[in-house]
N, C-alpha and C positions, 0 to 999 in steps of 0.2 A: 504494500500500500504506500502511496506517495501523497504528501500534502505540502502545500506552500501557503505562506502568509506574509504579505508585505506589510511591515509595521508602518503605520501612518507617520510620516516624518522620519522614519528610520530605515532599517535594512530588511532584506529578504531572508526569511527563515524557511528552510527546506527540511522535511523529515521523510525518512523511509523506514518502514516497519512491517512486521508480520504479526498475524494473530494465531496463537496456538492455545487451544483449550481455554479460551476466554481471557487470555492474558497477552500483553504486548511482548514480542520477542524480536530480536534482530534489529533493534532501534538504532538509528544513526541520525545525528543532527548535522546539518551543513548550512551554509549561507554566506552572505557578504558582510556579516557583522564583525565586530571586534570582541575578543575575549582574552582576558588575562587572569590567571596564568594559562598557558597553552593547554596543559593537561586537564584543565577544568572541563574541557569538552568530553573527556572520558567519564568524568564524574556525572555529567548530565546524562550521557547515554546509559550509564549504570543505574541511575535513579529511575529512569523511565522503564527500562526492561523489567518485566515481571508485574507491572501494574495491571489491574483489571481493565479490560477494554471499555468498560462502561464508566471509567473514571472521568469526572468532569474537569473543567478548566482549573478551578481552585485547587482540587486535589492533586492534579499533575503538577501545577506550579509550586505547591507547597513541598512536594517530594523533591523537585529540582532545587528549590531554594535551600532545603535542609542538607542537600548533598554538596553544595558549593563550598569550596574551601574558604576559610576566613580571608577577607580582603579581596575576594574575586571581583573583577570589574567586567560588567556586561555593557557594551556600548552599541547602541543601535537596535537592541532587542531586550526582552525581559523573559523571565520564566513563564509569564502569562502568554506571551506571544508564541513560545515553543508549544505550550499546551494547546493554544488555538490551532496551530498547524497540525498537531496530532489529532485533535478532534475532527478537523476537516479531512484528514486522511482516512479516519475510521468511518466517516459517513460519505466518503468519495465525493466531496464537494467540488464543484467546478470553479474555475477562475474566470476573470473578465474575458480572457481570450477564447473561452469555450462558447461564447455566445456571439450572435450577429446583432449589432447595435444600430439603432437609428437615432438621429438627432432631429428634433422637431422645433422649428421656430416660425410659427405661423402668425397670421394677422391678429390684431388685438380683439379680445372678447371681454365681456364684463367679469368682474371678480367672481360672481356666482357661477358663471360658466367655467371659469378656470378651476374652481373647486369641484364642480361636477365632472369636468374632464379628468381630474385627478382620480376620482373614484372609478370612472368608466375605464380609463386606460390601465389602471392597476388591475382591475378585474379581468380585462382582456389579456394582459400579460400572464396573470395567474392561470387563466384557462387555456393558454397556448394559442390565442387568437391574434396576438400581436408580438412582434419582436421586442425584447427589452429596449427601453427607450429613455433618452434624455430629452426633456422638453423645457425650453426657455419660455417663460410667460411673457405675454404682452397684454395690456388691459387698457380700457378706454375711460376709466373713472377711478377716483380714489376710494379706498376702503380701509376700514379696520378689520382685520381677520383675527378672530379669537379662537383659542384652542377648543377642542371638543368638550373638555371638562371644566372650562372656565365659567365663572358666574358673570353674566352679561352686565349686571348693575355694578359689580365690583371692579370691572376692568375698563369700562368705557363711560365717559361723560357724554350723554346724548346731546346736550346743548352744545358742547364743544365740537362734536362730530358734525352736527348740523351746520354750525357756524362756518366751519372750514370745508364743507362739502364732502364729508366722508360717509360712505355707506357703511353699514355694519353687517358682517357676515360671519358664519361659523364654519370651520373646516372639520374634516373627519379625523384628523390627527390631534394628539395632545399638544402640550407645550403652551407657551405664552402668547399674548396678543402682539400682533405686528401692525404697525401703522404703514400702510402701503400707498403713499402718495404717488399719483401718476407720474411716470418718468423719473422717479426718485429712488427706486430700488431695483435690484436684480434678483429675480426669483427663478429657481429651476426645480424641476421634479424629475426624479428617477423612478421608473417603473421596472422592477426587477423580479425574477423568480426567487422564491425563498431559498432555493438551493445555492444561490450565490453567497449567502451569508450563513449557510449551514455550519454548525460547529462553533460559531462565534457567540459570545455573550451579546445581549442586546446593546450594551454600552460599546463594545468593540465594533459592532456593525456600523454605528454612527461614524466613527473615525475611518473605517474602511471605505464607506461609501462617499465620504467627503474628501478623501485623499487627493483625487484628481483636481478638485477646485483649489486646494492649497497649492498644488503645482502651478495652476494657472495664475493664481495671485502672485506667487513668487516670480513668475516670468514677467510680471508687470512691475517688479521692484518692491513688492509688499512682503515684509517678513511675516507671513501669515502662519498661524499655529492653530491647532485644534485644542480646545479646552473642554474637558468632560463636564457635563454629559453631552451637550449639543451645541456648543458655541464655536464660532470661527472668529479669531481675534487677530489684531495687529499690535504693533508696539504701544499704541496709545489708547487702546480700548477695543471693545467688541465691534466686529464688522457685521456679523449676522448670526442667525441661529437656525438649527435644523429640527425637523420633527418627522416621525414615522407612523405609519399605520400598516398593520399586517392583516391581510384578509384570509378567511378560512380556506379559500381555493388555492393558496400558495403565492398570491401576488403580494409584493411588498412596495409600498409607497414611501419614498424618502424625499422630502422636499426641504429647501432652504431658502431663506430670504436674507439678502445682503444689502446693507444700506449704501446707495450710491450718493445721495445727497439728503440733507435733513434740516428741517427747521425745528430747532429744539424747543422754541416757545410753543409752536403748534402742538408738538408731541405732548407737552405737559398739560395742554388744554383739552386734548382729545382722549388721552389715556389717563386712567387713575393709577399712578405709580405709588404703591403703598410703601410706608416707611420700612416695613420688614424687608421688602425686596431691595430697597436702596441700601439698608444696613448690610444685607447679605453681600451686595456688590462692593461695599466699602467706599461709597461715594455719596455725596449729597446732591448731585445733579444728574437727572436722567439723561440730559443731553450729553454730558461728558462721558457717559458710558458707551457711546457709539462713535466709531471712527470711520466716517464714510469714505467710499472708494474715490469719489471725485477729488477730495482734498489730498488724497494720497497719490493719485496717479496723474491728475490733470487731464485725463482722457475723457472724451465723450462716452456716454453710457453705451452707445452702439458698439464702440471699439472694445469696451470691456467684455460685452457679450460675445463679440466675435472671437476674442482671445479664449474665452471659455469653450466655445465650440471647436476652435482649432486644437486646443489642448486635449479635449476629450476624444476628438476624431483621431489625432495622432497616437494617443495612448492605446485606444481600443479598436481602431479600424472602423469607426462608425461611418454610416452613410446617411445623406440627407433623407428625411421622410416628412410626411404630412399627416394630419388628422383627416380621416375619411369623412365623407358626408354622413355615413351611417353612425360613426362615432359622435359627430356633432349632434345628430338627431337624438341619439340616446342620452347625451349629456343635457340637451335642452329639456327632455322629458324629466330628467332628474332635478333640474333647476325648478321646474314647475311643481313637482311632487314633494321636494325636500328643501333644497337650499334657499328658495325664495319664500318659504313658509314661516309664519310666526312660530309654529310649533317647534321647528328645528332651531331657530334662533334663540328661542326661550327655553330650550331643553334644560338648561341650568340658569334660572332667572338671575 
């Protein structure tokens, strides 16, 4: 069995192993990481050999950590990343290169339609009716998008939203509220089969699915990093955040919103930023928490999006695609029956 795991912001971890009588045998670790002392590699191999094949990531990582000699230095990888590669080998998880990818960047649609398309396209990928896809959003009106489990009244000031022309909509994924002013953010959605993130913890899958965008941002001169659980940040603050929804049919939605430009005053008038969240982020200003792409790159939003598309296409061999008329029709029906209804918006009042 063979497994690979590219550590987000780090190195490639490669494992080979056999299964005998329910235990791991013949385990060997390789990769382009750094490890000192050199013979610690043998200690890692020995720690893994003999473990039950049903061992989870924390169990495998704990065994590796206990076997490392005092003062061992692991650079570009961790015991958890080795454990993830092992789990992926045991479940024969595919990698990015094992799929045919499409990139979609179609005409603007309403925020509600964008949210409905997320559900439709995720469902279709899970059912095998569409290739795994990266979609860059375009929209023709401003909106506040709240998470599936957020309280509407606690997150949004309706008077402020009306004053500044923001619609209020709810998405199917969890996470926090996003103020999506027209032409002021960059939002993308990945629709992938669950097999792509098989063997990973939920937290690891966030970093794994966002690694390509970190590479795109770094190519623009931004020292972007991933901050658990779901933030993408630069040297001076948060750039954006991601959220996921996993469907029963095996489709996974991973979408992220990155700030291109921001009016900090408008943000504080539209969103209710609670003291607890500000305290947790270690700042007294919501505006200071966000580090927009425009100020860091000086590039037009369209050029930032084009770099995202170029990076993803180069990394994974993606081809241009489009949303079909049938998919648009299905999404419109979902807007009418769900995303435009008060029952959905008020599901958590």
